[in-house]
N, C-alpha and C positions, 0 to 999 in steps of 0.2 A: 468397521464401523459400529457403535453400539445400537440400537434399539432405542429408542427412549422410551421409561416405563411411568404410569402403569398401563396406560391407555391403548399405545402400540401394540404392546403386546397382547392385552386383551382383545382386540383388533383382528391381531393375525393367530389366534387361538379360534375365532368364531369363522375368518375365512378361509380358514384351514379342516376344519370341522367338515365345510359344505364343498370347497374344491377338493379333495379326497375320496368323498364317498366313493368316486369312482374305480380306487386302485382295487388292486385283483388281492386275491389270497395269496401268503406266501410260498406254498409247494408251488403251485402253478408259476409265479417268475423265479423260484431260486432253482429249480429245475427242467427251468426251459419248457414247461408244460401251457395250461391254457391261459389265453391273455384277458387281461382284466375286461370289463364291460367298458364301451366307447362312454364317453363325455359328454353328457345330458345338452342339448341346446340351450334347453329353457333355463340353465343355469351359468351360461355366459356371462353375465355380468360381475360375477364371482371374480373372474379372472383379472379384473381391472381393477380391485382392487387397489385405493391410492396407497397404501405401504409396502405393496410389492417393489414396488424402485428400490427400496431402502435393500430389502436383502436379495432380489434378483442382481440388482449389478449388473444393466445390460452394458453399459459402455465399456465394463474390463472384460464382459463375456467376449464382444466384438471387436475389441484390441487382442483380448488373446490369438483370437482367429484371424487375424490378420484383414479384419472386413474395413474397406475403406472407401472412399471417392470411385466409382464408375465401378465396384465391385460387381458382383453377378453371384447372388447366396439365394439359398432354399431353407423356409424355414417349414419342417417337416411335422404335421399337428398343429398344426397355426390356432386352433380354434378361433379367440374372437379378434385376432390379430394383433394381438400386445404388442408379442415380438416382433410382426410382419410391420407395425408404423415405425420402431424404433430401427431396423434395419433399413427402411425406405427411407429414412431420414438419413442416416448415414451415408448409403450408396450417393445418393443424390439422383438428379436427372439424367447422369450418363450411366448408371447401375441399372439395376432390376433383384427384385426381388419374388421370386416362385413362392406365395402360400398355398401349399398343399393341406391338404385335410383329405378323408374317407369320407364325411359327411356333408351331403349339400345343403345343409341349415346353415353348416359351418362358413361356406364359401360365401352363399349367400348373405351371412353376418360380415365377412373381409370386404366383400365388392361395397359394400353402405358404408364400411368404416373408411374405405381407402377413398369414395367417392365425398364423404361427408369432408374428409379431409384433405383432399385437393392432391391425390397421390395418381402419377401416371406412371411410376414406374415399379407396380407390383401387379404381378400375372397370377392369379389363382388358380390352382389345379386339383380336380379332383380324382385322387389319386386311387388305390385299391390296397387292401392290407397287408400287400407285401411289395407293394411298388410305385413310389410316389410320381410315375411315369415324369421324371426329367429329364431333358435333355442331354444327353450323351456327352462326357467331356465338357462340360460349359460351365460349370459351378467352378467359383475361387473357394466359396465355403458352403455348408451345410450344417442346420443346427435343427436338434432335436431336443426341446424343453420337456420335460414332465411325458412328455409321451410314448414311451420306449414299452412300456408296459399295456399297452393296448395293440402291441404288435402282433400277430396270428403268426406267422412264418421269421421270425427276427434275420437270421443267417441270412434269407432270400431279402429282407427288405437293404439291411445292409450292404449287399452285394449291388444290390443297387444302386443305392445311395454312393457307393464308389465309383461304379460306371459311372455316373455322376459329375464325378468332381475333375478337373483339369490337372496334369502332370502341377504336383507338389500342392494341390487344394487339402483342404482340414475339411473336417468333420468331429461336429463338437457333439459330445452328448451330455444332458444333464438331470440329474436327479438327486432325491434326497438321500443323505447317509442314514445308516441304520441305528444312528448313536440314540435317535427319539427327540431330540432338542429341537427346538424352533418351530414354525409351522412343518404342514404334511400329517400322515397318516402312522399307525403304530407302527413300531418298526417291524414287527415280524410280517406288516404289507409291503415291503418298500424291496428295491431291486438291489441285488447286491452288486457293486462296482466291477469284482471279480466275474460276474454273470457277462457283464455287457463286454470285459474285455475277454472272455474265451469265444462267444458268438463273435464279435469283429476279426477274430483273428480266423476263425473258420469262414468269414466273407472273404480273407484274403487282405485285410486292413492289420494294420500293424499301432499300437500307441506308441504317441509321440511322446506325451506327458500327461501328468492330470494336474489341475492346478489346485492348489490350496485354497484360494479369497473368499469362495462363499462361504455364508456363514453355516448354514445348513444342507448345502447340498454338494454333491462329488459332481466333478465336469473334469470330463474325459475328452481331450482331442486326439484324434486318430488320421492318418496318411495311407495311403495305397501301401 
């Protein structure tokens, strides 16, 4: 999908410059060192920009993970609940969405949002920096979008996410490519996909496939 110019590209640039202030330095990310600081709750409105649907392509992401009616799924680092709401619509009243974040302010924002929009199938969870506190062997799919850089102990987090998956369940990790195109931080601040794959392998996960359809992000799908 081509994003219309010039207004949309200008808006994306402005949105991206604000959203990705919180991304970490390249050395910490690429060598498995210190995580980036957490996204500030005061900037949550930036995550709901009207152009985001164009390049985030949430329906295709959910299709690739096999998320359907009655699925039980997790949104890790849910933030404002932008993806949480879309997951809740997809799984319907017979499904369940665990919306996890490590900041209480984010959990409160999600509670307000799901209450305002009338969803009864979202369960917010206050997790820790390496444990989302998901129930074991109970999720069909887990999704982490643009939050991997904030995790302090990535291998432990991935191992805990793996424990939460049902047999045949899938973990999807979405983050920005290093080519510097489109929205996102400077290339040196981005997480290489091979770093994610190496972390996942150490956590007992295997790469199932990498989806190519996102214009600015890589999308890695893992299984046990």
